[in-house]
Backbone bond lengths (Angstrom), bond angles and torsions (degrees), N, CA, C in turn:
res aa  C-N    CA-C-N  psi(-1)  N-CA   C-N-CA  omega(-1)  CA-C   N-CA-C  phi
1 M - - - 1.502 - - 1.464 106.43 -
2 E 1.343 115.09 136.79 1.522 120.11 176.41 1.543 107.14 -119.31
3 Y 1.300 112.54 146.18 1.447 121.40 175.72 1.499 110.23 -126.64
4 T 1.300 114.32 150.80 1.513 121.90 176.93 1.509 108.35 -93.66
5 A 1.313 113.76 125.73 1.514 116.72 176.65 1.545 108.15 -108.10
6 I 1.348 111.79 145.88 1.458 119.24 172.38 1.506 107.60 -94.86
7 V 1.353 118.53 131.29 1.419 123.44 -173.83 1.531 108.22 -123.80
8 E 1.353 114.71 127.69 1.447 121.58 174.40 1.539 111.32 -128.88
9 R 1.231 115.86 165.27 1.525 117.39 177.41 1.491 108.65 -117.60
10 C 1.305 117.11 124.94 1.506 124.12 177.68 1.508 110.80 -72.61
11 K 1.326 117.36 121.03 1.407 122.42 178.05 1.504 113.21 -65.08
12 D 1.315 114.11 -33.71 1.509 117.94 -176.98 1.513 112.80 -71.19
13 T 1.369 114.55 -46.82 1.466 119.47 -175.20 1.577 113.38 -101.10
14 G 1.245 117.27 -15.85 1.463 122.34 -177.48 1.554 112.80 73.41
15 L 1.368 115.56 6.70 1.447 119.78 176.75 1.511 113.82 -82.76
16 Y 1.339 115.45 148.35 1.493 119.05 174.57 1.591 104.91 -87.69
17 V 1.247 111.31 135.55 1.468 120.69 -175.65 1.623 106.82 -122.56
18 G 1.287 114.29 130.38 1.490 118.36 -176.64 1.499 111.16 -135.35
19 Y 1.318 115.29 151.64 1.454 120.62 179.64 1.582 106.68 -153.04
20 V 1.384 112.75 151.15 1.428 116.55 177.63 1.556 105.11 -100.72
21 P 1.372 115.93 119.82 1.514 116.81 -177.39 1.537 110.10 -59.97
22 G 1.321 113.67 132.12 1.461 123.60 171.36 1.554 111.60 83.38
23 F 1.297 119.90 -2.37 1.478 123.68 -176.40 1.560 103.25 -105.63
24 A 1.225 113.83 94.26 1.527 122.56 -179.90 1.545 108.69 -51.15
25 G 1.308 114.90 127.09 1.416 122.65 179.35 1.568 120.92 82.55
26 A 1.256 113.22 -7.01 1.514 122.80 -177.24 1.486 110.64 -84.57
27 H 1.331 116.20 72.99 1.488 117.68 179.75 1.569 105.52 -150.56
28 S 1.263 113.45 151.00 1.489 121.11 179.95 1.531 109.74 -161.44
29 Q 1.284 114.36 -173.57 1.456 125.37 179.25 1.492 113.96 -149.55
30 G 1.331 114.42 161.40 1.520 119.31 -177.28 1.557 112.07 -160.12
31 E 1.220 116.18 157.87 1.460 119.32 175.92 1.435 113.65 -76.41
32 T 1.349 120.10 -25.87 1.448 126.70 173.69 1.464 110.10 -127.84
33 L 1.361 116.80 166.69 1.407 121.67 176.64 1.561 112.00 -62.53
34 D 1.331 114.63 -41.88 1.495 118.31 176.54 1.546 111.86 -62.37
35 E 1.250 118.43 -39.06 1.479 118.26 179.22 1.595 107.98 -72.07
36 L 1.298 119.15 -37.59 1.446 117.15 177.01 1.459 111.52 -62.76
37 N 1.449 118.79 -41.88 1.440 121.85 178.65 1.575 108.87 -60.64
38 R 1.252 120.75 -43.85 1.442 123.65 178.63 1.562 110.03 -58.93
39 N 1.330 115.41 -48.68 1.438 119.88 -177.86 1.454 114.80 -63.55
40 L 1.404 113.90 -37.47 1.544 118.71 175.66 1.473 111.43 -64.60
41 K 1.350 113.63 -42.69 1.501 117.90 178.00 1.507 112.44 -61.11
42 E 1.307 118.75 -42.03 1.451 122.91 175.37 1.504 113.54 -64.57
43 V 1.301 119.04 -43.87 1.437 117.61 179.42 1.558 113.43 -70.73
44 T 1.255 115.76 -36.42 1.499 119.03 177.58 1.527 109.22 -65.25
45 S 1.360 116.76 -41.24 1.456 120.07 179.57 1.502 111.99 -62.83
46 M 1.367 118.36 -37.21 1.419 120.54 178.96 1.523 109.49 -69.47
47 L 1.365 115.67 -41.22 1.449 118.09 -179.32 1.563 112.19 -64.45
48 L 1.276 115.51 -32.80 1.472 121.24 -175.24 1.564 109.82 -77.30
49 E 1.315 115.83 -13.09 1.468 119.94 174.68 1.564 108.50 -61.02
50 D 1.299 117.24 -25.83 1.486 120.90 179.08 1.466 111.83 -87.24
51 G 1.256 120.92 2.39 1.515 125.82 -177.23 1.543 111.26 111.21
52 N 1.303 118.19 169.49 1.379 124.53 177.96 1.537 110.91 -61.47
53 P 1.273 116.49 139.20 1.486 120.76 -178.97 1.527 113.69 -71.96
54 N 1.263 116.99 147.52 1.468 115.94 166.86 1.576 105.91 -95.08
55 L 1.308 114.69 93.84 1.495 118.98 -175.57 1.453 111.07 -58.35
56 E 1.299 113.94 135.77 1.520 121.97 -177.41 1.538 111.70 -80.06
57 T 1.368 112.86 -30.20 1.449 121.65 -177.36 1.535 110.58 -137.41
58 E 1.248 117.94 166.96 1.476 123.59 173.05 1.503 110.03 -124.70
59 F 1.348 116.14 127.97 1.486 124.36 177.09 1.528 107.50 -61.06
60 V 1.258 118.67 126.44 1.461 123.11 177.16 1.482 113.22 -109.89
61 G 1.301 120.35 -43.12 1.465 120.88 -179.09 1.469 106.79 163.98
62 I 1.402 111.74 -168.71 1.412 120.61 178.72 1.525 109.08 -126.63
63 Q 1.326 116.92 156.81 1.458 120.58 177.96 1.528 109.80 -137.10
64 Q 1.251 115.16 144.19 1.456 120.47 176.81 1.545 105.84 -93.67
65 I 1.378 117.58 133.21 1.464 116.24 178.17 1.547 105.97 -128.59
66 A 1.325 113.42 149.67 1.447 118.65 179.86 1.522 107.11 -106.20
67 A 1.290 116.80 130.22 1.474 123.43 179.64 1.499 108.23 -73.17
68 P 1.400 119.37 141.64 1.407 119.13 177.75 1.536 113.82 -59.96
69 Q 1.306 118.00 143.56 1.422 121.34 -177.63 1.538 112.31 -94.67
């Protein structure tokens, strides 16, 4: 099973922060993208020990929006 993670970078800490939309508890952070990926794999593996999740949402995609000027 594969999941899509949203990844952001915290300006205050410099850490990468990631979460799987709709998958309660599936979030982590790391100093590098590779570390974040390992951490997300670990946390999702632990959560899956309780069985397949009932995802609350489904990732659809991203959109670029322009702020009004």
